[in-house]
N, C-alpha and C positions, 0 to 999 in steps of 0.2 A: 605684555604687561610684566612689570617687575614684581618680585616677591621679597619680603623681608621676614626675618625670623625674629619673633618676639618671645622673650623668656621672662618668667615671673618667679619671684622669690617671696617667701614668707606669706604675709596676708594676701598678697596679690594672687597667689595660687588658690587660696580659699575663695576669693572673689570670682576668679575665672574658672576654677575647676580644672586647671591645666598647668603643667610645668612650662610648656612652650607651645607655640603654634606658628605656622607660616601664613602670612597675610599678603594677598595681592595689593599692590599700590599702583595708582595711576601715574603717568608721566607728570613730573613736577609736583607730586603730592608732598606736602611738608609734614613735619612731625606733629604740628598742631592739628592738621587735617586728620591724621591717624588717631590722635588723642580723642577727637570728637567722635570718631567711629567706635573706638574702644569704650568710651564712656557711655555711649548709647547702647552698646551691646552688653556691658557688664554692670551698668547701674551707678547709682549715686555714691555707693561706698567706694567704688573704684575711683571715680572722679574726685570725691572729697579728699581721699588720701593724697592726691596730687595737689589739689587746691590749697590744702592746709600745710603744704611743704613738709609732709611727713614721709616723703619718698625721695629717692634719688634715681635718676634715669641715665643710662649709659647708651651711647651709640658707638658701636665698634670699639668698645673698651674705653671710651673717653666720655666724661660727663657731658651731657647735652647742654649746649649754650646756644641761646637764641632759638631759631625755628628753621633748622636745616631741611633741605630737600632730601627726600629719601631715595636711595638708589638700590638697584637689584643686588641681592645678597647682603644688604646691611643687616646688622644684628643689634637689637634693642633689648636692654635688660632693665626691668623694673625691680627695685629693691627698696626695703623699708629702712629709714634712718633709725639707728639705735643710739640711745644716749646712755650715759652712765658717768660714774665719777667716783 
């Protein structure tokens, strides 16, 4: 089984109580599959932050586009969008 590292910034740390964690993923598990598990684990505030497009997510340093299949040693980072002007 593969393992990915998931890191959390800002409000995601308060939702999860963690700065990061290592999560086992099944063969051919996608980002959306992982999101369902994380949303079930950490609740509606976690999921809502993503659904309302108030976050940006990176996979191995690149913004996630689509629904990639996760691989062993991938690194995912959840960050909060910040606006200003």
